C-alpha positions as CSV (number, residue, x, y, z in Angstrom):
1,M,73.8,11.4,-0.5
2,K,74.5,8.9,-3.2
3,A,77.6,7.9,-1.9
4,A,76.1,7.2,1.5
5,E,73.3,5.2,-0.2
6,G,76.0,3.1,-1.9
7,R,77.3,1.9,1.2
8,I,74.1,0.9,3.1
9,T,72.8,-2.7,3.3
10,V,69.2,-2.9,4.0
11,T,69.0,-6.5,5.6
12,L,65.8,-7.8,7.7
13,P,66.3,-9.7,10.8
14,S,66.0,-13.4,10.5
15,R,66.0,-16.8,12.4
16,R,68.1,-20.0,11.7
17,F,64.9,-22.2,12.6
18,E,61.4,-21.5,12.8
19,P,59.4,-22.0,16.1
20,E,57.8,-25.3,16.5
21,R,54.5,-23.6,17.7
22,V,53.1,-20.4,17.4
23,V,49.7,-19.2,19.3
24,A,48.1,-15.7,19.3
25,H,46.1,-15.1,22.2
26,L,44.0,-12.0,21.0
27,G,41.1,-10.3,22.5
28,P,39.9,-7.2,24.5
29,T,41.2,-5.9,28.0
30,N,39.9,-8.0,31.0
31,S,39.5,-11.3,28.6
32,G,42.3,-13.4,30.4
33,K,44.7,-13.7,27.5
34,T,47.7,-12.8,29.3
35,Y,46.6,-14.8,32.5
36,A,46.5,-17.9,30.3
37,A,50.1,-17.0,28.6
38,L,51.6,-16.4,32.1
39,S,50.1,-19.6,33.3
40,E,51.5,-21.5,30.6
41,L,54.9,-20.0,31.2
42,A,54.8,-20.8,34.9
43,E,53.7,-24.4,34.1
44,K,56.7,-24.7,31.8
45,R,59.1,-22.8,34.3
46,T,61.3,-21.8,31.5
47,G,61.1,-18.9,29.0
48,V,60.6,-14.9,28.7
49,Y,57.8,-12.7,28.9
50,A,58.4,-9.5,27.1
51,G,55.8,-6.6,27.6
52,P,56.1,-2.9,26.2
53,L,56.6,-1.2,29.7
54,R,58.5,-1.4,32.8
55,M,55.7,-1.5,34.9
56,L,54.2,-4.7,32.9
57,A,57.6,-6.8,33.0
58,Q,57.7,-5.7,36.7
59,E,53.7,-6.9,37.3
60,A,54.6,-9.9,35.5
61,H,57.7,-10.6,37.4
62,R,55.7,-10.2,40.9
63,R,52.9,-12.6,39.6
64,L,55.3,-15.5,38.4
65,G,57.3,-15.3,41.5
66,E,54.1,-15.6,43.5
67,W,53.4,-18.8,41.4
68,I,56.6,-20.5,41.2
69,G,58.7,-18.9,43.7
70,G,61.0,-15.7,43.1
71,E,64.3,-17.6,42.8
72,H,63.0,-19.0,39.7
73,V,61.9,-15.7,38.0
74,G,64.2,-13.0,37.0
75,L,63.5,-9.3,35.7
76,V,65.4,-7.3,32.9
77,T,64.5,-4.0,31.5
78,G,66.8,-1.0,30.7
79,E,67.0,0.3,34.3
80,E,67.5,-3.0,36.5
81,R,68.6,-6.6,36.7
82,V,67.3,-9.1,39.1
83,N,68.1,-12.6,38.9
84,E,68.9,-12.2,35.4
85,S,70.3,-15.9,35.3
86,A,66.9,-17.5,36.3
87,P,65.0,-19.9,33.9
88,V,61.8,-17.4,33.6
89,I,62.8,-13.9,32.6
90,C,60.3,-10.7,32.6
91,S,61.6,-8.0,30.6
92,T,60.9,-5.1,28.4
93,V,60.7,-5.7,24.7
94,E,63.9,-4.3,24.0
95,M,65.9,-6.1,26.2
96,A,64.2,-9.6,25.5
97,P,66.8,-12.4,25.0
98,Q,67.0,-13.4,21.2
99,S,66.3,-17.1,22.0
100,G,65.0,-19.4,24.3
101,S,62.3,-22.0,24.9
102,L,58.9,-20.1,25.3
103,L,58.3,-16.5,24.7
104,V,55.4,-14.8,25.5
105,L,55.1,-11.3,23.6
106,D,52.8,-9.3,24.8
107,E,50.8,-6.1,23.1
108,V,52.0,-7.6,19.8
109,Q,50.1,-4.6,18.1
110,W,53.0,-2.4,19.2
111,A,55.2,-3.7,16.1
112,D,53.1,-0.8,14.3
113,D,54.7,1.7,16.6
114,T,56.2,4.5,14.8
115,E,58.9,5.1,17.4
116,R,59.4,1.5,19.1
117,G,57.8,-1.1,16.7
118,S,61.2,-2.4,15.6
119,A,61.8,-4.1,19.0
120,W,58.6,-6.2,18.3
121,T,59.5,-6.8,14.8
122,R,63.0,-8.0,15.6
123,L,61.5,-10.7,17.7
124,L,58.7,-11.6,15.3
125,L,61.2,-12.0,12.2
126,A,64.3,-13.5,14.2
127,G,63.2,-14.6,17.7
128,E,64.8,-18.1,18.2
129,Y,62.3,-19.8,20.2
130,R,60.8,-23.0,20.1
131,E,57.1,-21.7,21.1
132,I,55.8,-18.5,20.9
133,L,52.6,-17.1,22.4
134,L,51.4,-13.5,20.8
135,L,49.4,-11.4,23.0
136,G,47.5,-8.6,21.8
137,A,43.9,-7.0,20.6
138,V,41.8,-8.7,17.9
139,D,43.0,-5.6,15.4
140,A,46.5,-7.3,15.3
141,L,45.2,-10.6,13.3
142,P,46.1,-9.6,10.0
143,L,49.7,-8.8,11.1
144,V,50.2,-12.2,13.0
145,E,48.6,-13.9,10.0
146,R,51.3,-12.1,7.6
147,A,54.4,-13.0,10.4
148,F,53.0,-16.4,11.0
149,P,50.6,-18.1,8.5
150,Q,50.7,-21.3,10.3
151,H,49.8,-20.0,13.6
152,E,47.3,-21.2,15.9
153,L,44.2,-18.7,17.2
154,K,43.1,-18.4,20.5
155,L,40.3,-15.8,20.7
156,F,39.4,-14.4,24.3
157,E,36.0,-12.7,25.2
158,R,35.7,-10.3,28.0
159,K,34.4,-11.6,31.3
160,L,32.5,-8.8,32.1
161,P,30.5,-6.9,29.7
162,L,30.5,-2.9,29.5
163,E,27.5,-0.9,30.3
164,F,27.1,2.6,28.9
165,V,25.7,4.4,31.7
166,G,25.5,8.0,30.0
167,A,26.5,11.4,32.2
168,R,27.4,11.5,35.6
169,T,28.3,14.6,38.1
170,L,31.2,15.2,40.4
171,R,28.5,14.8,43.1
172,S,27.3,11.4,42.0
173,L,30.7,9.8,41.9
174,T,30.8,6.6,43.9
175,P,33.8,4.4,45.4
176,G,35.6,2.3,42.4
177,T,35.1,5.3,40.1
178,V,38.2,6.2,37.6
179,V,37.8,9.4,35.8
180,V,40.1,10.1,32.9
181,A,41.7,13.1,31.3
182,F,44.3,13.6,28.7
183,S,46.9,16.1,30.3
184,R,48.7,16.4,33.5
185,R,47.1,19.6,34.3
186,A,43.7,18.4,33.7
187,V,44.1,15.4,36.0
188,L,45.3,17.7,38.7
189,A,42.5,20.0,38.2
190,L,40.1,17.3,38.4
191,A,41.7,15.7,41.4
192,G,41.2,19.0,43.1
193,E,37.7,18.9,42.4
194,V,37.1,15.5,43.5
195,N,38.9,16.3,46.7
196,R,36.4,18.9,47.7
197,L,33.7,16.3,47.9
198,H,36.1,13.1,49.1
199,P,38.7,14.9,51.1
200,G,42.0,13.0,51.2
201,R,40.6,10.0,49.2
202,V,41.6,10.9,45.7
203,A,44.5,9.1,43.8
204,V,46.2,10.3,40.9
205,L,47.8,8.8,37.9
206,Y,49.8,10.3,35.0
207,G,52.7,9.3,32.7
208,A,55.0,11.9,34.1
209,M,55.0,10.1,37.8
210,P,57.8,8.0,38.9
211,L,57.0,4.2,38.9
212,A,56.9,4.1,42.6
213,S,54.7,7.1,43.1
214,R,52.3,5.3,40.5
215,R,52.4,2.2,42.3
216,E,51.8,3.9,45.8
217,E,48.7,5.6,44.0
218,I,47.4,2.3,42.8
219,E,47.8,1.0,45.9
220,R,45.7,3.8,47.5
221,F,42.9,2.9,45.2
222,V,43.1,-1.0,45.3
223,S,43.3,-0.8,49.2
224,G,40.0,1.3,49.3
225,A,42.0,4.2,51.1
226,A,40.9,6.3,47.9
227,D,37.6,6.0,46.8
228,V,38.1,7.8,43.2
229,C,41.1,7.7,40.9
230,V,41.7,10.5,38.4
231,A,44.0,9.2,35.6
232,T,45.5,10.1,32.0
233,D,45.3,7.3,29.4
234,V,48.4,5.8,31.4
235,L,46.1,3.4,32.8
236,G,45.4,2.1,29.2
237,H,48.6,0.3,29.4
238,G,48.1,-2.8,31.9
239,V,47.3,-0.7,34.9
240,N,44.9,-3.0,36.7
241,L,42.4,-1.3,38.9
242,P,39.2,-2.3,41.1
243,C,37.2,-0.1,38.4
244,E,33.6,-0.6,38.5
245,T,33.1,3.0,36.6
246,L,35.2,4.6,34.2
247,L,34.0,8.3,33.3
248,F,35.7,10.1,30.4
249,A,36.1,14.1,31.4
250,E,37.4,14.4,28.0
251,T,37.0,12.7,24.7
252,N,39.7,14.6,22.8
253,K,43.5,14.7,23.3
254,F,46.5,16.3,21.7
255,D,48.6,13.7,19.8
256,G,51.8,15.8,19.7
257,E,50.7,17.3,16.3
258,E,47.1,18.3,16.9
259,R,44.2,18.0,19.3
260,R,41.8,15.4,18.0
261,N,38.8,13.2,19.1
262,L,39.7,9.7,20.5
263,L,40.3,7.0,18.0
264,P,37.8,4.1,18.4
265,W,40.7,1.7,19.6
266,E,42.0,4.2,22.0
267,L,38.7,4.5,23.7
268,A,37.8,1.0,23.9
269,Q,41.4,0.4,25.5
270,I,40.8,2.7,27.9
271,A,37.0,1.7,28.6
272,G,38.1,-1.9,29.1
273,R,39.7,-1.0,32.3
274,A,36.2,-0.7,33.7
275,G,34.8,-4.2,35.2
276,R,37.9,-5.9,36.1
277,F,37.3,-9.5,36.5
278,G,37.7,-10.8,40.0
279,L,38.0,-7.4,41.4
280,V,34.4,-6.1,40.5
281,E,31.3,-7.5,39.6
282,R,30.2,-5.3,36.4
283,G,31.7,-2.6,34.5
284,H,30.1,0.8,34.0
285,V,31.6,3.5,31.1
286,G,30.2,7.0,31.0
287,V,31.1,10.8,31.0
288,L,31.7,13.3,33.3
289,A,29.3,16.0,33.1
290,G,29.2,19.9,34.4
291,L,32.7,20.5,34.4
292,G,32.5,23.5,32.4
293,W,35.7,23.0,30.7
294,G,36.1,19.6,29.7
295,V,34.5,18.0,26.3
296,A,33.2,14.8,26.6
297,D,30.9,13.6,24.0
298,E,28.5,10.9,25.1
299,E,27.7,9.7,21.6
300,L,31.2,8.9,20.9
301,V,31.7,7.1,24.0
302,A,28.4,5.2,23.4
303,G,29.2,4.3,20.0
304,G,33.0,3.4,20.4
305,L,32.5,0.7,22.9
306,E,31.6,-2.1,20.2
307,P,34.0,-3.5,17.7
308,H,33.1,-2.4,14.3
309,V,35.9,-3.3,11.8
310,R,35.9,-6.4,9.8
311,L,39.0,-8.7,10.4
312,P,40.1,-11.9,8.6
313,G,37.8,-14.8,9.4
314,G,34.5,-12.6,10.1
315,H,36.1,-11.2,13.4
316,F,35.8,-7.7,14.4
317,G,38.1,-5.0,16.0
318,Y,38.3,-1.3,16.5
319,R,41.1,-0.8,13.6
320,I,43.4,-3.1,11.3
321,V,46.9,-3.7,12.3
322,D,48.8,-5.0,9.3
323,E,52.3,-3.2,9.6
324,A,55.5,-4.0,11.5
325,R,58.0,-1.2,11.7
326,I,61.7,-1.6,11.2
327,R,64.9,0.2,11.8
328,P,68.7,-0.1,11.0
329,Q,71.1,-1.9,12.7
330,L,74.7,-0.4,12.9
331,S,76.0,-2.9,10.8
332,D,73.6,-1.6,8.0
333,L,75.0,2.0,7.8
334,G,78.5,1.1,6.2
335,V,80.1,3.6,8.5
336,E,83.3,3.5,10.8
337,D,83.4,7.3,11.8
338,P,80.4,8.7,14.2
339,L,80.2,12.0,12.4
340,R,79.1,10.3,9.6
341,L,76.3,8.4,11.4
342,D,73.5,11.2,10.6
343,A,74.2,11.1,6.8
344,A,73.7,7.1,6.9
345,L,70.7,7.1,8.8
346,V,69.3,9.7,6.1
347,A,70.7,7.4,3.4
348,W,69.3,4.0,5.0
349,H,65.8,5.5,5.2
350,R,65.6,6.4,1.8
351,V,67.0,3.1,0.7
352,A,64.9,1.2,3.2
353,L,61.6,3.0,1.7
354,R,62.8,2.2,-1.8
355,E,63.6,-1.6,-1.0
356,W,60.4,-2.2,1.0
357,A,57.8,-0.6,-0.9
358,H,56.7,-3.9,-2.1
359,E,56.6,-5.7,1.1
360,S,53.2,-4.4,2.1
361,W,53.5,-5.6,5.8
362,L,56.7,-3.6,6.7
363,A,57.2,0.0,7.4
364,V,60.2,2.2,8.1
365,E,60.2,3.5,11.9
366,S,60.8,7.1,12.4
367,L,64.3,7.8,12.8
368,Q,63.8,11.4,13.9
369,P,64.2,10.5,17.7
370,L,67.2,8.6,17.3
371,R,68.7,11.6,14.9
372,L,67.9,14.2,17.3
373,R,69.8,12.5,20.3
374,L,72.7,12.0,17.8
375,Q,72.5,15.6,17.0
376,A,72.7,16.6,20.9
377,V,75.2,14.1,21.7
378,Q,77.4,15.2,18.7
379,R,77.1,18.9,19.4
380,R,78.1,18.9,23.3
381,L,81.2,16.3,22.2
382,A,82.2,19.3,19.4
383,E,81.9,22.0,22.1
384,R,84.2,20.4,24.5
385,G,86.7,18.9,21.6
386,K,85.7,15.3,22.6
387,R,85.1,12.3,20.6
388,L,83.5,8.9,21.3
389,T,83.8,5.6,19.5
390,L,81.4,4.5,16.9
391,A,79.9,1.6,19.3
392,D,79.6,4.0,22.2
393,T,77.9,6.8,20.2
394,W,75.4,4.1,18.7
395,K,74.7,2.8,22.4
396,L,73.9,6.2,23.6
397,V,71.7,7.4,20.8
398,N,69.5,4.2,21.2
399,A,69.3,5.1,24.9
400,P,65.4,5.2,26.4
401,V,65.6,8.9,26.5
402,D,63.1,11.7,25.0
403,E,64.1,14.8,23.6
404,D,63.5,16.8,26.6
405,N,65.9,15.2,28.5
406,A,68.7,15.3,25.2
407,D,71.2,17.5,27.5
408,L,71.5,14.8,30.3
409,L,72.4,12.3,27.2
410,A,75.0,14.9,26.2
411,T,76.5,15.1,29.8
412,L,76.5,11.3,29.6
413,A,78.6,11.5,26.5
414,L,81.1,13.7,28.0
415,A,81.6,11.5,30.9
416,I,82.3,8.5,28.8
417,A,84.7,10.7,26.8
418,G,86.3,11.5,30.2
419,D,85.7,15.1,30.4
420,K,85.8,16.8,33.6
421,V,82.8,18.8,33.3
422,A,80.5,15.7,33.3
423,R,81.3,14.6,36.8
424,P,80.0,17.7,39.2
425,Q,76.8,18.1,36.9
426,L,76.1,14.5,37.2
427,N,76.9,14.9,40.8
428,F,74.6,17.5,41.3
429,L,71.7,15.5,39.5
430,L,72.4,12.5,41.7
431,D,72.1,14.4,45.4
432,T,69.0,13.8,46.7
433,A,69.1,16.8,48.9
434,R,68.3,19.0,46.1
435,L,64.6,17.4,46.0
436,R,63.8,18.7,49.8
437,G,62.2,21.7,48.5
438,A,61.3,20.5,45.1
439,A,58.0,21.2,43.3
440,L,55.9,18.9,41.9
441,D,57.5,19.3,38.3
442,E,60.9,19.2,39.3
443,A,60.2,16.2,41.1
444,E,58.8,14.3,38.3
445,Q,61.9,15.6,36.2
446,A,64.3,14.0,38.8
447,G,62.4,10.9,38.6
448,R,63.1,10.6,34.6
449,E,66.6,11.8,35.3
450,A,67.2,8.8,37.7
451,S,65.7,6.3,35.0
452,I,68.0,7.3,32.6
453,L,71.0,7.5,35.1
454,R,69.8,3.9,36.1
455,W,70.2,2.7,32.5
456,F,73.6,4.3,32.2
457,A,75.0,2.7,35.4
458,L,74.1,-0.4,34.0
459,Q,75.9,0.4,30.7
460,Y,79.0,2.2,32.0
461,P,79.2,0.9,35.5
462,G,80.8,4.0,37.7
463,V,81.6,6.2,34.8
464,G,81.1,9.8,35.8
465,G,80.6,9.1,39.6
466,V,77.0,7.1,38.3
467,T,76.0,4.2,40.2
468,I,73.2,1.8,40.4
469,E,72.7,2.7,44.1
470,R,73.1,6.4,43.6
471,A,70.5,6.5,40.8
472,A,68.3,4.0,42.4
473,A,68.1,6.2,45.7
474,L,67.4,9.6,43.5
475,E,64.6,7.6,41.9
476,A,63.3,6.5,45.1
477,A,63.6,10.2,46.6
478,A,61.7,11.5,43.3
479,A,59.0,8.9,43.8
480,E,58.6,10.0,47.7
481,R,58.9,13.7,46.9
482,V,56.2,13.3,43.9
483,V,53.7,11.6,46.4
484,A,54.3,14.5,48.8
485,R,53.7,17.1,46.7
486,L,50.6,15.5,45.0
487,R,49.1,15.7,48.2
488,V,49.5,19.3,48.4
489,E,48.5,19.8,44.8
490,V,45.2,17.7,45.6
491,E,44.0,19.3,48.7
492,S,45.1,23.0,48.1
493,P,44.7,23.2,44.3
494,T,46.4,25.8,42.0
495,I,45.8,24.2,38.7
496,G,42.3,24.7,37.7
497,R,41.6,27.5,40.2
498,C,41.4,31.1,39.1
499,R,44.3,33.1,40.3
500,S,42.1,35.9,41.0
501,C,38.9,34.8,42.4
502,G,39.7,31.2,43.3
503,R,36.5,29.7,41.4
504,S,37.0,26.7,39.3
505,C,38.6,27.5,35.7
506,A,39.9,25.7,32.9
507,P,43.1,24.5,33.9
508,W,45.3,25.6,31.1
509,F,44.3,29.2,31.9
510,P,45.0,31.3,34.9
511,L,41.8,33.2,35.2
512,C,38.1,32.2,34.8
513,D,36.2,33.7,32.1
514,R,34.7,36.5,34.6
515,C,38.1,37.5,35.7
516,A,39.5,37.4,32.3
517,G,37.0,40.1,30.8
518,I,37.4,42.5,33.9
519,A,41.2,42.3,33.4
520,S,40.7,42.9,29.6
521,R,38.9,46.0,30.3
522,T,41.1,47.4,32.8
């Protein structure tokens, strides 16, 4: 390990020249900060919008196209390229150009994200733009001050106040209501319950849905075809709905490690989606009561709507964001053999922790997802007696793939290595015919696979028979199947219904308490 550490070079991204102007647009949701920044980008007709999600990049691309003409605006994400030589580019943060005239960097507080924050840090430390607009929550003010001490601050206030309305029941839901829960099963169970009172007029949103499915459900709610939307916290990230009332069916969630109460900033981000200016006249926030299984704490919601954490300059937010995450570049690792990458990553992490211990605003990003992808790729290559170059290995392990899809990433590695077993496997995945009878979770998985295959087709056109056209066709077919199956799941629910008596029950159990008690006695 000491030998590996001796080869490590710990370097920070850096720029050759400082921006002439840095402006921080900070404020809560529904305050107009993004609109103001995009308006400046449209006025100057040159620059980059960089956001955390593909959907946000697409929304900025759509809006700017309406303002200045689609021929002047391009879209660049890991999965798509549209008019990429246009003077205005909308992109995800990881795909943002490193230089330009004007950068609009959205959700700057994501620089502290444990797995993706380094993409924001790269632009904060090394983005060579003449002007930079930083958008985000007031919570990020300490981080902005550390990255750009000479910034100009523009604070934005909510255009419509939020009013706490206490508890509501399913029967009292009115058109324009969004109900929030924190798992796919809970959302589907809730949607089934709401559908009994509003048949055919319920929209559904959760993270596992393909983007096209989400857009269709959003459009149903926006157009009035759906009166109620049941969603996870996916709507906390830039989903703009004509929501007059937002109700929490739960106020705790599983965060990957434990089930816990919502943090104040999480609650505020979600609640802020109520009362969208220009869409409705007021915003109401409350809890949904009477479910029998959801735990919604009225006091937690009521007390979480007002910012209470003191920030520099006498401002108040919901938390303090004062760190930015960093991760290594390949050149930092001092290796030429891809088989040494894992040891080099471990060594870099140790050295970086020592080097940056005194830098209070820099923190090391988690390398565990990177290492898990690397291990999956190298395990499959070893089984087949294949190797990849260092550059190809590094590109693959930095792909936008979660650990649940590590097997697909390993198959793509075999395709690059020219292994004959990869093509039939990929051909099967790309075959849209397999979705004709697919269950909802199978169609959702196909949508995730399509997104990964779109990324791969852009990086390695035609390799393994993967093309952008075939991947896009799969994505469209998956989205269509998800929407079709959602209608069935909502109108004839199985999740949240006792398998024995058919009554409502907790969505994570197959039987209600009564039937479970009977079963335990027999």
